[in-house]
C-alpha positions in Angstrom: 0.2 0.0 0.1 1.4 3.5 -1.0 2.2 6.1 1.5 0.3 9.0 1.6 2.2 12.1 3.1 0.8 15.8 3.7 2.7 18.5 5.5 1.1 21.0 7.8 2.4 23.7 9.9 0.5 22.9 13.5 0.0 19.4 14.1 -2.0 18.7 16.9 -2.3 14.9 18.6 -4.6 14.7 21.0 -8.2 15.6 21.9 -9.1 16.2 25.4 -9.3 19.7 27.0 -5.9 20.6 25.8 -5.9 19.6 22.3 -9.0 21.4 21.3 -8.2 24.4 23.6 -5.1 24.6 21.0 -7.0 24.2 18.3 -9.6 26.9 18.6 -6.2 29.6 19.5 -4.1 27.9 16.2 -7.3 28.2 14.6 -8.3 31.6 14.9 -4.6 32.4 14.8 -4.9 31.2 11.1 -2.5 28.6 11.3 -4.8 26.1 9.9 -4.0 23.1 12.3 -4.8 19.7 11.7 -5.8 17.7 14.8 -5.8 13.8 15.3 -8.2 12.6 17.9 -6.4 9.7 19.3 -7.6 6.5 20.9 -10.0 8.1 23.2 -11.8 11.1 21.6 -12.4 13.3 23.8 -9.7 12.0 26.4 -10.3 11.3 29.8 -13.0 13.4 30.6 -15.2 11.2 28.7 -15.0 8.4 31.3 -16.4 10.6 34.3 -19.7 10.9 35.1 -20.4 15.3 35.2 -18.3 17.8 35.4 -18.8 20.5 38.0 -15.6 22.8 38.5 -14.9 23.5 34.8 -15.9 27.7 35.1 -18.8 28.4 33.0 -20.9 25.8 33.8 -22.8 26.5 37.0 -25.2 23.4 36.6 -22.5 21.0 35.3 -22.1 19.2 32.2 -21.7 15.7 31.1 -17.7 15.1 29.7 -19.2 13.8 26.7 -21.6 16.9 25.7 -18.4 19.6 27.5 -15.9 17.5 24.2 -18.5 17.9 22.2 -18.5 21.4 22.4 -15.0 22.2 22.6 -14.4 20.2 19.3 -17.3 22.1 17.7 -15.9 25.1 19.1 -12.4 24.2 17.5 -13.8 23.2 14.1 -15.5 26.6 13.9 -12.4 28.4 13.8 -11.1 25.8 10.6 -9.1 23.5 13.3 -9.3 20.1 11.0 -10.3 17.3 14.3 -9.7 13.9 12.6 -9.9 10.2 13.4 -6.9 8.6 13.9 -4.0 7.4 16.3 -0.6 8.7 16.2 1.5 5.4 16.1 5.3 6.6 15.5 7.1 10.1 15.4 10.3 10.8 14.1 11.5 14.3 15.5 15.2 13.9 14.7 14.8 16.6 12.1 13.0 19.4 10.7 9.9 19.3 9.4 8.8 16.6 12.2 7.3 13.1 11.1 3.9 11.7 12.3 2.6 8.5 11.5 -1.0 8.1 12.0 -2.6 5.0 12.4 0.4 3.1 10.9 0.6 4.3 7.4 -0.2 7.8 6.7 2.8 10.4 7.3 2.3 13.7 8.1 5.0 16.2 8.3 5.1 19.5 10.1 6.8 22.9 11.2 5.4 22.8 14.6 4.1 19.8 17.0 1.7 20.0 20.0 1.9 17.1 21.9 -1.6 16.7 23.8 -1.6 13.2 24.0 -2.9 13.0 27.8 -2.2 10.4 30.2 -4.0 7.1 31.3 -5.6 6.1 35.3 -4.1 2.8 36.0 -6.6 0.3 37.0 -6.6 -2.9 38.9 -7.8 -5.3 35.9 -11.1 -6.0 37.4 -13.8 -6.4 35.6 -16.5 -4.2 38.1 -14.0 -1.5 37.4 -15.3 -1.6 33.5 -19.0 -2.5 34.7 -19.1 0.8 37.0 -17.3 2.6 35.8 -19.3 6.1 36.3 -21.1 4.4 38.7 -19.4 4.6 41.7 -15.7 3.9 40.5 -13.5 6.8 39.8 -9.7 7.3 39.6 -9.9 11.3 40.2 -11.1 12.4 43.5 -11.0 15.9 42.6 -13.0 15.7 39.7 -16.3 13.0 41.2 -15.4 14.0 45.1 -18.3 16.0 45.7 -20.9 13.5 44.6 -20.1 11.4 47.6 -20.7 14.3 50.3 -21.9 12.3 53.8 -21.1 8.4 51.8 -18.8 6.0 52.4 -15.9 6.0 50.0 -12.6 3.8 49.4 -9.3 4.7 47.9 -7.0 2.2 46.4 -3.0 2.6 46.9 -0.2 3.5 49.7 1.4 6.2 47.6 1.4 10.3 47.6 -1.4 10.4 45.5 -3.6 7.4 47.3 -2.7 9.8 50.7 -3.7 13.1 48.9 -7.0 11.8 47.7 -8.2 10.2 50.5 -7.2 13.3 52.8 -9.0 15.3 50.0 -12.0 13.1 50.2 -12.0 13.0 54.2 -13.3 16.5 53.3 -16.7 15.7 51.8 -16.9 11.9 52.6 -18.4 10.3 55.8 -16.1 7.5 56.1 -12.7 7.0 53.9 -11.1 3.5 53.9 -7.7 3.7 52.2 -6.9 0.1 50.8 -3.2 -0.8 51.0 -1.7 -3.8 49.4 1.2 -3.6 51.4 1.7 -3.8 55.6 2.8 -0.1 54.8 2.4 2.9 52.8 4.7 4.0 50.7 4.0 7.8 50.9 5.9 10.3 52.1 6.3 10.8 56.0 3.9 14.1 55.8 1.4 12.3 53.9 1.6 9.1 56.1 0.9 11.5 58.8 -1.9 13.5 57.4 -3.9 10.5 57.2 -3.4 8.4 59.9 -4.7 11.8 62.1 -7.2 12.3 60.2 -9.8 10.6 62.3 -12.3 9.3 59.1 -9.8 7.3 57.2 -9.0 4.2 58.4 -5.9 2.7 56.1 -7.1 -1.2 56.0 -2.8 -2.6 55.4 -2.4 -5.7 53.6 -6.3 -5.8 52.0 -6.6 -6.3 48.3 -10.0 -5.7 46.3 -11.5 -9.1 44.8 -14.6 -7.2 43.2 -17.2 -5.1 43.7 -20.9 -5.3 44.6 -24.1 -3.2 44.2 -27.7 -3.3 42.3 -27.7 0.0 40.3 -24.1 1.3 41.6 -21.3 0.3 44.0 -22.6 -0.6 47.1 -19.8 -2.2 48.7 -16.1 -4.3 47.8 -15.0 -7.4 48.4 -11.8 -7.3 50.2 -9.4 -10.3 50.9 -6.8 -9.8 53.6 -3.8 -11.0 54.4 -4.2 -12.9 50.8 -2.0 -16.6 51.2 -1.1 -16.5 54.8 -2.5 -19.0 57.2 -5.0 -16.3 58.9 -6.3 -15.3 55.2 -10.0 -13.9 55.1 -12.5 -11.9 53.1 -14.2 -8.9 53.9 -16.6 -7.2 52.5 -17.4 -3.5 53.4 -19.9 -1.3 52.4 -19.3 1.7 50.0 -20.5 4.5 47.8 -17.8 5.0 45.9 -14.9 3.1 44.7 -11.3 5.5 43.6 -8.2 4.5 42.0 -5.1 6.0 43.1 -2.4 3.6 41.9 -0.5 6.3 39.3 -1.5 7.3 35.9 0.7 6.5 32.7 1.4 9.5 30.3 1.0 8.8 26.9 4.6 9.3 25.7 5.8 6.3 24.7 6.1 7.2 20.9 8.2 10.4 21.6 10.5 8.8 24.1 13.7 8.4 21.6 13.3 12.4 21.2 11.8 14.3 23.7 13.1 14.6 27.5 10.9 12.7 29.7 10.9 12.5 33.8 11.5 9.4 35.3 7.4 8.2 34.8 7.1 9.4 31.4 5.7 13.1 31.9 7.1 15.3 29.3 9.6 17.9 30.7 8.8 21.3 29.0 10.5 24.4 30.3 8.9 25.8 33.6 5.7 27.6 33.3 5.5 27.4 29.4 4.8 24.6 27.1 7.7 24.2 25.2 9.7 21.6 25.5 13.7 21.0 24.7 12.8 20.5 20.7 12.3 23.6 18.6 8.8 24.2 17.6 7.4 21.1 19.4 5.3 21.7 23.0 3.4 19.6 25.2 0.3 20.6 26.9 -2.4 18.9 29.5 -1.9 15.7 31.2 0.9 14.3 29.3 3.4 16.9 30.7 1.5 17.5 33.9 1.6 15.2 36.7 0.5 17.9 39.3 -2.7 18.7 38.9 -4.4 16.7 36.3 -7.5 19.3 35.6 -9.7 19.9 32.8 -9.2 23.6 33.4 -5.3 23.6 33.7 -5.3 21.2 30.7 -7.3 23.8 28.5 -5.1 26.9 29.9 -1.9 24.8 28.7 -3.4 24.2 25.6 -4.1 27.7 24.8 -0.4 28.7 25.8 1.2 25.7 23.4 -1.3 27.1 20.4 0.1 30.9 21.4 4.0 29.2 21.5 3.6 27.7 18.2 2.0 30.7 16.3 4.8 32.9 17.3 7.4 30.2 16.7 5.8 29.9 13.4 6.1 33.7 12.6 9.3 34.4 13.6 10.6 31.2 11.5 9.0 32.4 8.5 7.2 29.3 8.4 
């Protein structure tokens, strides 16, 4: 099959709030941006229930509706949003080259990487079954729905402790499900959760599954798995939060762009610039700290403005 090559001034990879906001700004700047939506059009927000913390939506909005609005806004200003997944990258020389779906070749003068990150799950069938019905990978996004309810957080690192501490201010009770007999979190975070009266840490517990008719009503656990005193425990909860980390979707760029030890793209602090001229990173692929729609959108705006300045100063 013959390979087709197309050249664009500004290529955006990813279709979450970062990608589409970059598309809006790049389109309005007359850059004729082309955006590929990737494996999960709309990004992680399409797996959340309702978004209530994005400015301008006083009554909240579903993740799918919000992403559809952003998509329409980007295409209205001339962003060419397409289906397709970036499967390979060659950033060794300009123009930069990206392969879409293993066959189509696109070269670009400027590149905005907004490929996001993927929350790590335990791999249980019930996580899929109850997605959006009690299972979440973002306490800041969904914690509000569990006011005065009982929730569980899976994980023993800093993220898990942060999520548990955040949820403790909303929920009636928070259980931390920790596989090991200790927390991996920094001492300050360990102290914080251990001193919070409505957090109970369940050491040496693993999740077997979830139960409930119209959503999560409880969790099946196994305590001290494989030991002589192994026992099965059921706990009634309304929400089940995964806090075992995120994997940034940066694999195809790792030979060319500096990543941190977890795989997040390193940018010049306070900017979306990578160490390569004309290559910018926006949203969760470059943000291990906040991971919010509004911060992703802001970084998408910054990336498009930087791309426009780069193209005009280099007369591209």
